C-alpha positions in Angstrom: -12.8 -29.9 -9.6 -12.8 -32.9 -7.2 -15.8 -33.9 -5.2 -14.1 -32.8 -2.0 -13.3 -29.4 -3.3 -16.8 -29.0 -4.8 -18.3 -29.9 -1.4 -16.1 -27.4 0.3 -17.0 -24.7 -2.1 -20.7 -25.2 -1.5 -20.1 -25.1 2.3 -18.0 -22.0 2.1 -20.7 -20.2 0.0 -23.3 -21.2 2.5 -21.3 -20.2 5.6 -20.3 -16.9 3.9 -23.9 -16.0 3.3 -25.3 -17.2 6.6 -22.9 -18.7 9.1 -23.9 -21.7 11.1 -22.4 -23.6 14.0 -20.4 -25.5 11.4 -18.6 -22.4 10.2 -15.4 -22.8 12.3 -14.9 -26.5 11.2 -15.6 -25.6 7.6 -13.1 -22.8 7.7 -10.4 -25.0 9.4 -10.7 -27.5 6.5 -10.6 -24.6 4.0 -7.5 -23.0 5.5 -5.6 -26.3 5.5 -6.3 -26.8 1.8 -5.4 -23.2 1.0 -2.2 -23.6 3.0 -1.0 -26.7 1.1 -1.9 -25.4 -2.3 -4.9 -27.7 -3.0 -7.0 -24.7 -3.7 -6.0 -21.3 -5.0 -7.6 -17.9 -5.4 -6.9 -17.9 -9.1 -6.5 -20.4 -11.9 -5.4 -20.4 -15.5 -7.9 -22.0 -17.9 -6.9 -22.3 -21.5 -4.5 -19.4 -21.1 -6.9 -17.1 -19.3 -6.8 -16.2 -15.6 -10.0 -16.3 -13.6 -10.7 -15.6 -9.9 -12.1 -18.3 -7.6 -14.4 -15.9 -5.8 -15.4 -18.7 -3.3 -11.9 -18.9 -2.1 -11.8 -15.2 -1.4 -15.1 -15.6 0.5 -13.5 -18.4 2.5 -10.7 -16.0 3.6 -13.2 -13.3 4.4 -15.2 -15.8 6.5 -12.0 -16.5 8.5 -11.8 -12.8 9.4 -15.4 -12.7 10.5 -14.9 -15.7 12.7 -11.6 -14.6 14.2 -11.0 -12.8 17.5 -8.0 -10.7 18.4 -5.5 -12.7 20.3 -1.8 -12.8 21.0 0.0 -14.8 18.3 1.6 -18.0 19.9 5.3 -18.2 19.5 5.9 -14.5 18.9 8.0 -13.9 22.0 10.2 -12.0 22.8 8.0 -9.7 20.7 4.2 -9.5 21.0 2.0 -9.7 18.0 -1.8 -9.5 17.9 -4.0 -10.8 15.1 -7.2 -12.7 14.3 -6.7 -16.1 15.8 -8.0 -17.7 12.6 -4.8 -16.8 10.8 -1.8 -18.0 12.7 1.8 -18.1 11.5 2.4 -20.7 8.8 4.3 -23.7 10.1 7.2 -24.8 8.0 9.4 -27.8 8.6 12.5 -29.3 7.0 10.3 -31.6 5.0 8.8 -28.7 3.1 12.3 -28.0 1.5 11.8 -24.2 1.8 14.7 -21.9 2.8 13.6 -19.1 5.2 16.8 -17.2 6.0 16.9 -15.8 9.6 15.9 -12.2 10.1 12.3 -11.5 10.7 10.2 -13.0 7.9 6.5 -13.6 8.5 4.2 -15.9 6.6 0.5 -16.2 7.4 -1.1 -19.7 7.3 -3.1 -19.9 4.1 -0.2 -18.8 2.0 1.2 -21.6 -0.2 5.0 -21.8 -0.6 6.3 -24.4 -3.0 9.4 -26.5 -2.4 12.8 -24.9 -3.2 11.5 -21.3 -2.7 14.0 -19.0 -1.0 12.8 -16.2 1.3 15.2 -13.5 2.4 14.6 -11.4 5.5 12.6 -9.5 6.2 9.7 -10.5 4.0 5.9 -10.8 4.5 3.7 -13.2 2.6 0.0 -12.8 3.2 -2.9 -15.2 3.3 -4.1 -16.5 0.0 -0.8 -15.9 -1.7 0.7 -18.6 -3.9 4.5 -18.8 -4.5 5.8 -21.4 -7.1 8.9 -23.5 -7.2 12.4 -22.1 -7.4 11.2 -18.5 -6.8 13.3 -16.1 -4.8 11.5 -13.6 -2.5 14.2 -11.1 -1.6 14.6 -8.7 1.4 11.8 -6.2 2.3 9.5 -7.8 -0.3 5.7 -8.1 0.1 3.6 -10.8 -1.5 0.1 -9.4 -0.8 -3.1 -11.4 -0.1 -4.2 -13.6 -2.9 -1.2 -12.6 -5.1 0.0 -15.4 -7.4 3.7 -15.9 -8.2 4.8 -18.6 -10.6 7.9 -20.7 -10.9 11.5 -19.4 -11.2 10.4 -15.8 -10.5 12.9 -13.4 -9.0 11.4 -10.8 -6.7 14.2 -8.4 -5.9 14.6 -6.3 -2.8 11.7 -4.1 -1.7 9.3 -5.5 -4.4 5.7 -4.9 -3.5 3.0 -7.1 -4.9 -0.4 -5.6 -3.8 -3.1 -7.7 -2.2 -6.8 -7.8 -2.8 -9.6 -9.5 -0.9 -12.5 -7.3 -1.8 -14.5 -6.9 -4.0 -14.3 -10.7 -4.1 -14.4 -10.7 -7.9 -11.4 -8.5 -8.3 -8.3 -10.0 -10.0 -5.3 -10.2 -7.7 -1.7 -9.5 -8.9 -0.4 -12.4 -11.1 3.2 -12.9 -11.9 3.7 -15.8 -14.4 6.7 -18.1 -14.7 10.3 -16.9 -15.3 9.6 -13.2 -14.6 12.4 -11.0 -13.3 11.3 -8.1 -11.2 13.9 -5.4 -10.2 14.3 -3.7 -6.9 11.7 -1.3 -5.6 9.1 -2.3 -8.1 5.4 -2.0 -7.2 2.7 -4.1 -8.9 -0.9 -3.4 -7.9 -4.6 -3.5 -8.8 -4.7 -6.9 -10.4 -1.9 -6.4 -12.9 -0.9 -9.5 -14.8 2.8 -9.9 -15.8 3.1 -12.5 -18.4 5.9 -15.1 -18.6 9.5 -14.1 -19.1 8.8 -10.4 -18.7 11.5 -8.3 -17.1 10.7 -5.2 -15.0 13.6 -2.8 -14.4 14.2 -1.2 -11.0 11.5 1.2 -9.8 8.8 0.3 -12.2 5.3 0.9 -10.9 2.4 -0.9 -12.6 -1.3 -0.5 -11.8 -4.6 -0.5 -13.7 -4.7 3.3 -13.9 -1.3 3.9 -15.6 -1.0 3.0 -19.3 2.2 1.3 -20.6 3.8 2.6 -23.8 5.2 -0.1 -26.0 8.0 1.6 -27.9 8.6 -1.5 -30.0 5.1 -1.9 -31.4 4.1 1.8 -31.1 1.0 0.9 -29.0 -0.4 1.9 -25.7 -1.4 -0.8 -23.3 -4.3 0.0 -20.9 -6.4 -2.2 -18.6 -8.4 -5.0 -20.3 -12.1 -5.9 -20.0 -11.5 -7.4 -16.6 -9.9 -4.2 -15.3 -6.3 -5.6 -15.3 -3.2 -4.2 -16.9 -1.5 -7.1 -18.8 2.2 -6.9 -19.5 3.0 -9.0 -22.6 5.3 -12.1 -22.6 9.0 -11.3 -22.9 8.5 -7.5 -22.5 11.3 -5.5 -20.9 9.7 -2.6 -19.0 11.5 0.4 -17.5 10.4 3.5 -15.6 10.0 6.5 -17.9 8.1 9.7 -18.2 6.0 11.7 -20.7 5.3 15.4 -20.9 2.0 17.0 -20.0 0.6 19.2 -22.7 -1.3 21.8 -20.7 0.1 25.3 -20.9 0.7 25.3 -17.1 2.6 22.0 -17.3 4.6 23.1 -20.2 5.4 26.4 -18.6 6.9 24.6 -15.6 8.3 21.6 -17.5 6.1 19.1 -15.8 5.8 15.4 -16.8 4.1 12.3 -15.5 5.5 8.9 -14.7 5.0 6.3 -17.4 6.2 2.7 -17.7 7.8 2.0 -21.1 8.4 -1.3 -23.0 11.8 -0.7 -24.5 12.4 -4.1 -26.0 11.5 -7.8 -25.9 13.7 -10.4 -24.4 16.7 -11.6 -26.5 19.8 -13.6 -25.8 21.5 -10.6 -24.0 18.5 -10.2 -21.7 18.5 -13.9 -21.0 22.2 -13.8 -20.0 21.7 -10.9 -17.7 18.6 -12.4 -16.0 19.7 -16.0 -15.8 19.1 -17.6 -12.4 22.0 -19.0 -10.5 21.2 -22.7 -9.9 23.8 -23.0 -7.1 21.6 -20.7 -5.0 18.8 -23.2 -5.3 
């Protein structure tokens, strides 16, 4: 951690606990560094993800300081939000493709060069989107969610956001993950590198994943996160309920299933098209 970031961290902690007249200027500096990717809500240390709680506190401080105002530049439509979180400004020098059609990105979300965003999409404050990632139509990247490099978020993918409690792990999608259409990933789920999620898969900390390859059941870890292993191929499945009432009516419950781990055929089907980038 640099001296500048360490100083900012101390100031955010102080202003979060007891705001002073410096709070607005401290928050402005904080939001700029969050917006350009200098600071993040999560970081990977020796292969393990941890939450930067002070960064979440900085975002929450912005909501406390904000007042409801009309968002500049929103005409012909009118939008109203806390003035501390304006629309993110993107220029040609950022090398980000934002296709016309209604996408909205809050300032404080980092978007790396060569990212493609299809309309309409919404990327919330504190989110981080890595290089060569595609955010497809009707996708949501929630507050503080982390998306790595060369990730494909297909149409209508929902990555849940989390600001509080401040210690809660956000959704994390590691590098080279392929996520099919209409998937929902919530409650601090971590999808490890090169995993593939088939269309319609829902992942959260409350729903165990059945690994049919290794004959194991994956539940939430000690941090409360569901962790999908590297290279896992996950599809939407179901399992029967054993109660007499459920059996009488043929009832079952949704269950994500790991049906295989990536191989050459999977790689061929999920290969990114470089010409798009």
